[in-house]
C-alpha positions, 0 to 999 in steps of 0.5 A: 401480465406480459409486460410484467414478465418482460420487465422481470426478464429484463431485470434478471438480465441486468442483474446477471450482467452485473454479477458476471461483470463483478466476477470478471473484475475479481478474476482478472483483477481489472488490470489494463496498461492504460490504468497505470499510464500517468498521462497528465500526472507527472508534473514533478511535484515530488523532489525525492532525494534518490541515492546515487549509488543504487545499482538497479540493473539486477532489479530491472534486467528481469521480467515481472509477472502479475501478483496482486491488485492493491488499493493504490497499485497493481503488483508484479513479482520479479522472475527471481522472486526477490522483488515486487514492483508496484505500478500506481493505479493512476486511473483512480485519480481521473474523473469518471466519464459521466463528469464530461457530460454534467460539467456543462451544467452549473451544478454538475460543473461544481460537483465535478470540480469538487470531486477533482479536488478531492481526487487530487488531494488523495493523489498528493497524499499517496505520492507524499507517503511514498516520498516519506517512506523512501527518505525516512523509512527505507529499511522499515518498509523494504523499499528499494526505489521510488519513481514519482516523477517523469525522468529520462535517465533510467533508460530501462524497458521492463517486460511484464506479464498479466494474469492471462499471460499477455506481455507488455513492455513498459518504458520505466522513465514514463511510469510511476512505481515503487520497488520493494523487496518481496516479503512473506505475509506477517499473518502466515509467519505468525501462524507458521511460528505458532508452536515456537515461542521463541520465533513468536517472541522474535516476530512480535518484538520485530513488529514493535521495534519497527513501530517504535522507530516509526513513532520516533520519526513521528510517522503513522500508518493511517491504514489500520489493517495491520496484518495485511500491511505487514510482511517479513523478510529474511525470516525475521525482520517485520516491515510495512509493505503497504506504504501508500497511507503513511504521514508525518505527525508533527504534534505527536506527544506521548498521549497521542503515541499511546492512543495511536499504538493502542488503536493500531494494535487493536485488530492485531490483538483480536486476530492473535487472541483468536488464532495464536492465543499463546502470543497474546501475552507477548503482544501485551508486554511489548505494547506496554514496553512501547508506551512506557518507553515513549513516556520515559522519553517524553519525561526526560525531555521535560526535565 
């Protein structure tokens, strides 16, 4: 009986530690500077065609404070509240510590190698998405600048502050990051415009205009969380703000466009039907127009 009680107490202790650890991670967003240090990742794979006439001083000559944690990055907002800088979570692309212990065994080494290949493929896909966005979709994503390779020409030190007001000074030449204009949540914009049919029409039209442009570029977002992926700038322009999972589709014909558009807007339509039902007919109209436009373009190519 005593052994059982001791085992139960030990189990409860482990559960409590696990719960407290999870709560702490959620509260702190698990940010640490070592998680955004590239270490061996800056190998100059990504030949990005950067614009020479960009003046980055107004962006980098100010401090940034912690805003959020995303899947691919930790996000910080500028003092003037106009920009966000997203530092890549490079720790996601490193092998777990336990792989250091199992790689000495044949099976463990094979597992570690396969995992490393999967992680590296994920890294390449994400970085190529940022490169694609900067070169093809700057306006459609409110992207100002990308830094995917180690450089020596920025000569900028950036001060950031984490959730607990701890400050760090980062050498931007040695960091991986994306800079975007700060956007309002698309979801919030729709809710705010709930009683304004003209505003709703304008926002939804802007969303489909953006989507139409991307499809004409044969680019899709593999992340289907539309409402979380979208933002609004200048109170009217809808942009993709989550840009880590975009890719080019070279064989993007009219049937695939239709399928992709219907798939991509499924969650949006479901949310609008529940939260802004008066806008559902607008979405259906714009979606039909998008599909028909793509079909018309494809037919013209045939004739």
